N, C-alpha and C positions, 0 to 999 in steps of 0.2 A: 485607596489611592484617589486623590482629588482629580477633577477633570483637567485642571491646568497642568498638574504633574504628569498625567497621562499624555497630554499633548506635547509636553516637553520631551517625553520619552520617544515620541515619533521624530522629533528634531534630532535627538542623539543617535537613534538607530537608522535614520534615513528611510524609515518604513513608508512605503507607498500606500496611501489610503484614499478612500472616497468619502467626501463630506457632503451631507445633505443640509442645506441651510435656506433661510428665507422667512418671510412673514406674509401669509396669505397665499403665495405661490411658492413652490419648492424649487430650488436650484441645486445642481450637483457640480462638484469639481473633483477630479481625480489627479493626484500629484503627491508631492512631498512637502511637508511642513518645514519651512526654513527657520522661522523664528516665532516665538510666542511672547507677546507683551501683555500689558494689563487689560487691553480692550480688544485686541485683534490677533489673528494668526496670519502669517505671510506664507502663501502656498505657491510653489512653482509647479506649473502644469504644462505638459506638452502633448500634443495629439496630432494625428494625421487627419486633416480635414478634407471635405469633399472637393476643395479646389486643388487638391494634389500637393499641398505644401504642409510642412511641419509648422505648427503654431506653438510658440512658447509664450506662456502668460505668467505674470506675477499677480496674484489676487489677494487682496486683504479681506478676510472674512471676519466680521464682528463676532466675538465670542457669544454674545447673547442671542445670535440668530442661528447658531449651530443646533440642528435638530437630531442628527444621527451621524455616526461614523462607521464605515465598513472597512474591514481589513482586506486588502486585495491580494495578500499572500500570507503565509504563516507568520503570526505575530511573535516577536521575541519575548520570552517570559522574563520576569523580573530576576529570576535566579540564574539566567543564562549569562555566560561570560560575554564581554563586549567584543572579543575577537571572534571571527567566524569559524576559525579552526575546523574542527569536525564535530560530529554530534556529541553533545553532553560534556565529554571530558576535555574538550578543547585541543586534543592532540590529534595530529594527522595519523591516519592509519598507515602502517608500513606493509600491510597485506596487499599484495598485487593480485587480487582475485580476478580470475578469468571471467569474462562476461560473454553472453551470447547475443550477438547482434544479427538481425536478419540480413542475409546475403553479405556476411563479413568477407572482406577481400581474401581470396585464396592466397595462402602463403604468408599470412600475417597473423600475429597474435594480438588480441585486444584485451587489455587489462585495466582495471580501475587503479590508478596510482594514488588518488586521494579522494575521499568522500568528504565534501565540505558541508558546512552548516546549512541545512535546508531553509532556515529563516532568511537566507540571502539569495534564495532562488531567483534567477533571472536578473540579478543585480551584478553578475560577473560579466565583464565586457571583453577587453582585448587581451591577447596573449602574445608574447614575443620571446625570442632567445636573447640571452644576455650573459654577463660574466658568471661562469659556474653552472649555468643551467637555464631554467625557464622561469619567466615572470608573468604575472597577470594582474589585472586591475579589478577592483570591486569598489564602487562608489568613488571616494576620494583617496583610496589607498592603493599602493603597489605592493604585491606580495611575491616572495621568492619561494619556489618549491624545489626541494632537493630530490635526489634519485630514489629516496625511500618514502617520498610523499610527505615529509615533514615541512611545515609552513613557517615562515617568519616574515614579519612586515618589513619591507625594505624602505619605503618612503610614504609619507602622507601629505596631501595637499591641504593647507589650512582652509577653514571656512566650509562652505557647503558646495564645493565644486564636485563635479562628476567627471571622472576620467573617461575619455572615449578613445584615446590613442596613446601608445607608448612604444618607443624604440630606443635601443642603445646604439651609439656610434662605436667606431673601432677603438676609441680610447676609454670606453666604459662609461661615457657620459650618457645619462638618461634624459630623453626628451619626452615630455608629457603634454598632451592636448586635452582640454576640457570642452565639454559641449557648449559651455558659456562663452568660449572665444579666447581663452588664455593658453599660451604656450609657455611651458616651464623648461628650464635647463638645470639638471641636477648632477653635480659632479660625483666621482666615486667616493668622496668624503661625506656625501649626503648634504652638501651645501647647495642650496637651490636659489634660483632667481627667475624672475619673469623675463622671458626672451621677447615676447610680442603679445599684443592684444589685438585680435583680428575681428573685423566687422564683416559678417557674412553678407550684408547687403551689397558689398562691393562685387560679389560674384553673382549677383542677381537674385539672391534669396535671403532668408533670415539666417541668424547665426546658430549653427548646430554642427560644431566641428566633430569629425568622425574618426579619422585615422591620421597616421603620421609616417613619413619615411625620411631617411637621412642620406644626403649625398656625400660624395668624397671630399668636398671642400666645406663641410659643415653646413651646407645649405639644407634647409628643412622644408619638406613638402607636407602640407596639411590639407586634408580633404574637408569640404563643407557639404553637408548632407541634404538640405531640404529638397525633397522629391525631384521634380523636373527642373528645378533651378539649383544653383549652387555651383560647385566646381572645386578648384584646387588653388591654394595659396603657395607662394614660394617666399621663404624667409631667409635672409642671409645671416651670417654669424654675428652681425651687429644688431640684429633685430628689425632691420628694415624689411618691409614686405611688399609684394606685388601680386597681382592676380595672374597666376600661371594659366588658368583655364576657368572660364565662367560663362554663365548664361543658361538659357533654357536647354534642357536635355543633358546637362552636365552634373547633376546632383551625384555626388560620389561618396561611397562608403569606404571600402578597403583600399589601401595603397601598398605597393611594394616596389622597391628599386632593385633591379637585378644586377648581377655582376657585370653585365655588358653595358650598363648605363642607361637602361630603358625603364621608364616608370609605368607600372601596371596599375590600372584604376578599375574598380568595380562600380559600374554605373547601374544602379538598381532599377531605374525606370525601364531600361531595356533588357535587364538581366544579362549584361555582357561584361566581360573583362576587356579593357582597351589598353593596348600597348602603345606608349607614346615616347617619342624622343624628348630630350631635355629642352627643346625649343617649343614644346607642346604639340608638335605635329603628330597626328594619328598614323601609326605604322600598321597596326592590325587590330581587328575587332572580332572577338570570339563570343558568340552567344553560349552561355553556360546553363541557363535555366530560365523558365518563365519568371517574369518579374514578381509574380505572386509567391514565388518560393522564398523570397527574402522578407525579413521583418522590417517594415518601413518605420514603424513607430518608435523603436528604440535607437535606431541609428548605428548600432554596434555590429551589424551583420556584415557579411562579405569580407571577413578577415582573410588575408592571403599569405601563403607560404610557398616557397619553391625549393625543391630538392636539387642535388648536384647534377641530376640528369636533365634539368630544365623543365621538369613537370611542375605545374602550378596546382595548388590546393586551395579550394574556396569553400567557406562555410555558407550554407543556405539554411538560415535558422527556422523559417516557417515550414520548410519542407523536411527539416530534421536530417539533413544530409551534409556530407563533405564531398565535393565534386573534384575530380582530378582532370586536368587538361594536359595532354602531352605536347611535345615540341611541335608536332604537326597541326595542333589545334583541335584534335579529337577529344571529346569529353566523355567521361564515364562517372557513374556514381561510385565513389570509393568507399564511403561509409553511409549506412542508412539506419533508420530506427532510433535516431537520436532525438532529444528534446531540446530545441533551441541551442544548437552549438553556436557560440559566438567567437571563439578564439582558436587559432591553430598555429603551431610553430614546431620547428625541428630542434631537437636537443643535440648535445655534443656527441651522443652515441649513434646518431642517425635515426632514432625513433621519432615518430610524429606524435606530438601531444595535442589533445583536443580539449578545449574548455567547454563542457556541456552545461550551459547555464541553467537549463530547465530542470536538470537533475542534480545540480550543485555538486559536480564532480569533475575531476581531471582524468582523462583517459590517456593511456600510453599504447600506441599502435606501432609494433615493431615487426620487421621482416623476420621470418623464422630462419631463413638461410643467411649465414653471416656475410656472404659476398653481397647479397642484395642489401643487407643492412648498412654496410659501409657505403654502398653506392647511393643510398638514400640520404646520406649525411650532407648537410650544408654548413659552410664555414660560419662559425660564430664570430661576433665582433672581436 
C-alpha cells in the first residue's frame, strides 16, 4: 500500500491519528485527516487548551514533511467491512449477555444488547429515542438499533461532518447538530436539508455544537460547548436563530426539554445540571459531579434522559458512570464501572439504554420487576 493510499484510508475511515512532521524541529498534530491532495493533507484537530477553551484548528501539512504517523486507536484493517456493525462478520449480536458491573443498581438487570466494532471505539456520541426504538450517532452517521441488537444505518451526513446531537420531534422528523455548526432537518422519508448554520462566537466561544432539544412549536435548542464560554442557541422552524444563553460560565453539553416545558442543561465547568424556563431564567441548579468527571475534549458527554417519574440520568464519561437525580434534587451513582459512556435514552419498553463508547457497545438496563419497568418508561415521540 502506498503512503498516499494509506492517508486516503484515514479520510475514508475517519481514523484519529497523530502526525509527526517538520524539518529541523519536530511538530505533532492529533486529529482526523479531511482530504489528501498532491502536496498536502488537511487535518482537523481540536483540543482542550490551558486557557480552558476548546480550540479547533485546520492544519495543512505538506506530505514531504511527514516523518511518522501514530494510530491513536485500533486501526481498521483492509479486509474489514466499512460498516461498524459488530466484530468481523458485521452482524449485530442477538445475544443479550448478562454483564457484571461494580455496584450494579439493585433490582435491575444489565445486559449487552450489541457489541459494536472496536475500531470505532470512542467515536460513538449521542443516543436518543425515536420511531420504533433507539438511535445513536457515530461520526457522520445515525444508526438504528432494534430490540435484538441488530443495526441499520438510518441517515448519513455528507462530507466530513461529525454529529454531536440528535433528536426526533413528535412527527418523526430528525434534527441533527454537528460540531462544525450545522443543524440539519431530516424528514421520515430521509429527505434532509440544512436548517441553520450557527456561529459559536455569538455565545462567547468558538463553534463546537454539542447537543440538541426540540420544543413543542418545532423550535430547536442547540448547545455550544467550549469550556467556560458557550451556551445555547434557539432556532425557529424557519431557520432563524438567536442566542438563548451565552457568555462565560455557560458552556453546555447535554440538553433535555421535559414534559413540563423546562430546558435542562449540563454545564460541564461546574458539573451541574441547570433547569431553565423557556425565557432562559434559571429555575434550579443541581451539582451532579465534580467537573473533572466529564470528558471536556470530545464535547459529547453529559447526555441527559428522564424517566416518567421525573428522575434525570446523566452520563459522566471520564468518571465512567451514569448519575441519577431524583425529583428532589438528590443524586446517586446509578451505574459505575463503565468506560466513557456518552449516550443514554429510554426505549419504548421502559428500559434504559446506555452507549458505552469506550467499550464500543450498547447496554440495556431494565428493572427486574415489571411494575418498576413500566414506571421507568418515558413517552416516545
